[in-house]
N, C-alpha and C positions, 0 to 999 in steps of 0.2 A: 142654685140653678137659675139661669137667666129666664125672665118672663118673656114670652113671645106675644107681642101686641099687634094683632092683625088690623086693628083700627088705624094703625099708622101706614097702611097701604092706601095710597090715594086712588081715586076713581080711575085715573089714567095710567097707573102703574109705576108711580114714584114710591120711594120708601121714605116717608117723612122723618123716621127715627134717626136718620143720618144727616138731616138737613140742619145746617148751622142756625138758620132763622128759627126753626122749631126748638132746637136744643137751647137757644138763648131765651126761650119763652116769648118770642115776638110773633109767633104763629101757632095756631092750634090745629094745623092740618086742614084739609078741605072738608073733612067730615064733621067739623064742628059748625056752630051757627053764630059765632061771635064775629065782630069786626076784625079780630086777630086771626082769622082763618086765611090761609094760603095767599101767597104773594099775588098770583094771577086770578084769585077767586072771583072778582067781579066780572072779568072778561071771559072766564072759562065757560065753554059750552058743554064740556063733558060732564061736569058735576050735575047740572040740572037734568041732563039726559039720563044719567044713572039713577038719580033720585026718582024721577018719573017712572022709570022701569023697575024701581025697587031692587036694584042690584048693587053689590058692594064695590064692583069695578067693571071695567069694560071686558074683563076676562069672562064675565058671566052673561054677556050679551049674546043672544042667539040670532040677532038680525043679520049679521055678516059672518062669513067664514073666518075673516081676518080683519083686525081693526084698520089695516091699511086701506080697506075698501070703504071705510066710514069717513064721510066728509066732516062730520063733527069732530071726530078724534084726530083726523089727519090733515088739517089745513096747511097750506103752503108755508106760512110763517113758522109754524112748529117744525115742519120738516127742514126748513132752512136753518133754524136755530140748532137743531140736532146735528146737522151737517157741520156747522161751525164748531160746535162743542164736542163733536165726536161721541155723541150719546144716542141712545135708542130706547125710548120708553116703550115702544112696541114689543121689544124683546122681554121687557118686564111682564107685560100682559100675556105674552106667549108662555113665559115660565109659570105664571100663576095658573093658566089653563092646564098646563101639563103636570105641574107638581103641587099646586095648591098654594095658598097664601102663607101657611106656616113655613114651608120650605123656602119660599121667596124671601120672607123676612130673615130666616137664618142665613141665606146666601148674602143678602144685601148687608146684613149686620157684620158678617165675616169680612166683607170688602169695605165696609163703611161708605157705601155708595147710596146716593139718592136715586140715581137712575143707572141703567146698564150702560157701561162704556163700550164703545166699538174698539176693536183691536186696530192698531195702526201706528 
């Protein structure tokens, strides 16, 4: 039976277990503390926010009803990038809130997705 590793759920709702950079051993996800952690690690504002709040992802934050209301989570450049790539990490956070990290990992593993894809 396949092991479910919820430590591969990023703070912002990505699933690192499907990331080619992680799979090749060039990244240790954003939850580690080495220089090999996450591509956007140094510029990420979400990671330090979650660490300060002692939560495993934005899904566990109770400051906002939705991450779309959080300026740290939802800056313009992230929204623009998601528009271009037709992805939506917010949907990952919403899935984690609704179904939990284990079900999120199972879903993302079944699709082999790093982030939720928009239909279109």
